[in-house]
N, C-alpha and C positions, 0 to 999 in steps of 0.2 A: 487671618490672623488667629493666633492662639488666645483663647479666653478661658479663664477659670473663674467661676462665679459662685461664691459661698452664700449660703442662706441658713436660717434656723437659729441664729444666736438670739440672745435676750437675757432677761432677768429671771432668775430662778432661786428659790430658797434652798439652803443646804439640805442635802438628801434627795433633792429633786433630780429630774432628768431633762435632757435636751437632745435633740437630734439635728446634727449639722449635715448639710448636703453641699456637695461641690459638683457643679455641672461644667464639664469640659467640652470645648469645641475647637476645631482647627488643628487637631493633632490626631495621630494614630494612637488612640487612647490605650489600646490593648498592649502596646509596646512599652508603656511607661510604668515605672514604679510610682505609685501615688502615696502621698503622705499628708498628715496633718501636723502642723507645728503651732506653737503658741508663744506669745510674747507679752510680758508685762513691761510697761515703760520703765526704763532704767535697769532692766534685768536681762540676762542672757536668754536668747530665744531657745526654746526647748522643743526637741523632736518628740512628738506625742505618740505617733503610730505610723507605720508604713504597711503597704500591701503590694505585693508583686502582681504581675499579670496573671499568674497561676493561683493566686489566693494565699500565698504565704504571708504571715503577718508578724510584726514586731511591735512591742509596746514599751514605752518608758515605764520604769518600775513604779513611778508615782501614780500611774493610771491603770496598771495591769489589774484585771479583775473587775474593773468598773467601766472601762471604755471598750468599745468594739468597733473596729474599722472593717468596712466591707466595700465591695465594688460591684458594679453592674456594667460589664464591658459593652453590652448591647445598647445601653442607654448613656454610656459615657459619663457615669456618675460615681462618686465615691462618698461614702457615708461615715460619719463618726457618731455612734450612739454613745451618749454619756449618761451614766447612771450614778447614783450615790454621790452627787456633786458636793464638793467642798469649797469653802471660800477661797482656798489657795488655787482652785481651778480657774479663777477669774483671770481672763486674758483675752487678747485678740487672737482668734484662731484662723490660721491661713491654710489654704489648700496648696499643695505642691505637686507638680508633675516632673519627674526626672527620668531621663533616658540614659541608660548605662551601657557602656561598651567596655571591652577589656581595657583596664587601666584608668578609667575615669568617666566623667559625666560629659555627654555630648549635647544634651539639651536640658534646660532647667527653667520651668515656668511657675509663676505664682499668681494666686488670686489676691483680691484687695483685702480680704479678711472680714471676719464677723465677730462682733463683741459678745463675749459671754461673761455675765456678771452673776456670781453666786453670793447672795447676801440675804440676811434676815431683816 
């Protein structure tokens, strides 16, 4: 079975840093686009960052310059390094694995999420 397990969330003061990790198993990791998304209760889920198997990245404007996504295909992990955190970054962060083929998504998996709280 496919599993995505996030870790690294917690409470941090504004301006601080956190490193989120997602460990994937049960899938051919290198064939998936990996992403991090976040959601605040009652608000639209936001795509934070994505990274392709080849290492191409995309970021939401709200996090660009502060967050960095990376992956290690040998270890089947994807990382979200979050720096200069702001209170508005508070959310549940979820790891996503998406397999793409011409015209659409053929596979789409999610982790349980990890809570990030930025507060003084």
